[in-house]
C-alpha positions in Angstrom: 91.9 114.9 115.5 90.3 116.6 112.9 87.0 114.0 111.2 85.8 115.9 108.5 82.4 113.8 106.8 79.6 116.0 104.8 78.2 117.9 108.0 81.3 118.4 108.8 81.3 122.4 108.6 78.8 125.1 108.8 77.3 126.1 105.3 76.7 129.1 106.9 80.4 130.0 108.1 81.3 129.0 104.6 79.7 130.9 102.9 81.2 133.9 104.7 84.9 132.4 104.0 86.5 134.4 100.2 86.4 132.1 97.7 89.8 133.5 97.6 91.3 132.3 100.3 90.1 129.3 100.2 91.1 128.3 96.5 94.7 129.4 98.1 94.7 127.0 101.3 92.7 124.0 98.3 95.5 124.8 96.7 98.8 125.2 98.6 97.6 121.1 100.4 97.2 120.2 97.2 100.2 121.6 96.0 102.0 119.8 99.4 100.6 116.7 99.0 101.7 116.2 95.2 104.8 117.4 96.3 105.8 113.6 97.8 106.7 115.2 101.7 103.8 114.0 103.5 104.3 110.0 104.3 101.2 107.8 102.5 98.3 107.9 105.5 100.3 110.1 108.0 97.4 112.1 109.8 96.8 115.7 109.0 95.1 118.2 112.0 93.1 120.8 111.9 95.2 123.1 114.4 98.5 122.1 112.4 97.1 123.0 108.7 95.3 125.9 109.0 98.1 127.2 110.9 100.6 126.2 108.8 97.9 128.2 105.5 97.0 131.0 107.7 93.1 130.6 107.7 89.5 130.0 110.0 88.3 127.0 110.8 85.7 126.6 108.8 87.5 127.3 105.9 90.2 124.6 106.3 87.3 121.9 107.0 85.8 122.8 103.3 88.7 122.2 102.0 89.5 119.4 103.2 86.2 118.0 102.3 86.8 119.5 98.3 90.2 116.8 99.3 88.0 114.0 100.4 86.1 114.0 97.5 88.8 114.0 95.4 90.7 111.5 96.4 94.2 113.1 97.5 92.7 112.0 101.1 90.1 110.1 103.4 88.5 110.5 106.3 87.4 107.6 109.3 85.2 107.5 112.1 88.3 107.7 115.8 91.0 107.9 112.5 90.6 111.4 111.4 91.8 112.7 107.8 94.9 111.2 106.5 96.9 111.7 103.3 95.4 109.0 100.8 97.4 105.3 100.5 96.7 103.1 97.5 96.2 99.6 97.0 98.2 97.7 94.5 96.0 97.2 92.4 94.5 100.4 93.0 98.4 102.0 91.4 97.9 99.9 88.5 94.9 101.0 87.5 96.2 105.0 87.9 99.1 104.2 86.7 97.5 102.6 83.1 95.2 105.5 83.1 98.1 108.1 82.8 99.8 106.1 80.6 96.7 105.9 78.2 96.2 109.7 79.0 99.4 111.0 78.6 99.8 109.1 75.1 96.8 111.4 73.4 98.4 114.5 75.0 101.3 114.3 73.1 99.8 112.8 70.5 97.5 116.4 70.1 101.0 117.9 71.0 103.0 117.0 68.4 99.7 118.2 66.0 98.7 121.6 68.0 101.9 122.2 69.7 102.7 126.7 68.8 106.5 127.5 68.1 106.6 129.2 71.7 105.8 125.8 73.2 108.4 124.0 71.6 111.1 126.4 72.4 109.8 125.7 76.2 109.8 122.5 76.1 113.6 123.0 74.5 114.5 125.6 77.5 113.5 122.4 79.4 115.3 119.4 78.4 117.9 121.6 78.0 118.1 122.4 81.8 117.1 118.7 82.7 120.3 118.0 81.1 122.6 120.2 82.5 121.1 119.0 86.4 121.6 114.8 84.6 125.2 115.7 83.9 126.1 117.4 87.4 123.6 115.0 88.9 121.1 117.4 90.8 118.5 114.7 91.5 116.0 117.3 93.0 116.0 120.0 89.9 115.7 117.0 87.6 112.3 116.2 89.1 111.1 119.2 89.0 112.2 119.8 85.4 110.8 116.1 84.6 107.1 117.4 86.3 108.0 120.7 84.6 108.1 119.3 81.1 105.3 116.4 81.6 102.9 119.7 82.0 104.3 121.3 79.6 103.2 118.6 77.1 99.6 118.7 78.5 99.4 122.3 77.4 101.2 122.5 74.1 98.3 119.7 72.9 95.2 122.3 73.4 93.3 119.5 74.6 90.8 120.4 77.5 88.9 117.6 78.2 92.0 114.8 78.1 93.6 117.0 80.0 91.0 117.7 83.1 90.9 114.0 82.7 94.4 114.0 82.7 94.8 116.1 85.7 92.2 114.6 88.0 94.7 111.1 88.5 96.7 111.0 91.6 99.7 109.4 90.4 102.2 111.6 91.7 100.7 110.0 95.4 101.2 106.2 93.9 104.7 106.9 92.6 105.4 108.3 96.2 103.7 105.5 97.9 105.8 102.7 95.6 108.7 104.7 94.5 111.8 101.8 94.6 114.6 103.9 96.6 117.2 101.3 95.8 117.3 101.8 92.5 119.0 105.5 90.5 117.0 108.6 90.4 116.3 109.7 87.6 116.0 106.3 86.0 118.8 105.3 83.9 117.1 105.9 80.1 114.7 109.0 81.6 116.8 111.9 79.3 117.0 109.8 76.3 113.2 109.3 76.2 111.6 112.7 76.6 114.4 113.2 74.1 112.5 110.9 72.1 108.8 112.6 73.0 111.0 115.9 72.1 112.0 115.1 68.5 108.2 113.7 68.0 106.9 117.0 68.7 109.0 119.0 66.9 109.2 117.1 64.2 105.0 116.7 64.1 104.9 112.7 64.7 101.5 112.4 66.7 101.4 108.9 66.2 105.7 108.5 67.1 105.1 111.4 70.3 102.3 108.7 71.4 105.0 105.7 71.5 107.6 107.7 73.0 105.1 109.0 75.8 103.7 105.7 76.7 107.2 103.5 76.0 108.5 106.6 78.7 105.5 106.2 81.4 105.4 102.6 81.1 108.6 102.6 81.7 108.7 104.7 84.4 105.7 102.2 86.0 107.6 99.6 85.5 110.3 101.0 87.9 108.3 100.7 90.8 107.8 98.2 93.3 104.2 97.5 92.3 103.8 95.1 95.8 105.2 96.4 99.2 105.1 100.0 99.5 108.9 101.3 100.7 109.9 101.7 103.9 111.6 104.4 104.3 112.8 107.9 106.4 113.6 111.6 104.5 111.6 113.1 101.7 111.5 111.1 98.6 110.4 112.9 95.3 107.1 111.5 94.3 108.7 111.3 90.8 110.4 107.5 89.8 110.9 108.7 85.9 
């Protein structure tokens, strides 16, 4: 069991830790959590994590403290460290904030995207079209996430991007995704096409509106009521 708080590791030990190894472990565990492969409320043990990422206990404790501070995991006495789970109210707030931020980023992308970045968006959307045609849901989800990251990068707006990166919406979507509905969601591809068209035509108002519609539709597809009980690994995206 791991119980981590502000006194959960020795400052001197952490000071001797290679920042590179600590950063690598942090990025690795953060990516694992965001991938949706770990159930909400799942217990994380120090022994398993140190073996998984091949780091010392002090390094992993420092990583867990950082993830606790950022809201990815929680730490409670007698319960240890667990993956984050969200109330309906928390989930709704996070997804509404995502809609606001991504809409603004899409608008900026329409103004500031380079020709190379637009070409990258075209390639990703083309791959998503191919994935949908052959029914490859996993690859479609990967393309979807890449498309949204490309839009964020093409916005060239660091303040908005930093705020967006603090949102834990992939964890929310993992917890509340409606597994009884088809995936990808009907209309998802067409919504991405509308976003790209607005960016290509340099129409920031249309890009913001298209992204707002897309994210709102994805949010409405979730069951914000009772988290879904299921087995197996689900995609963190319902877009």
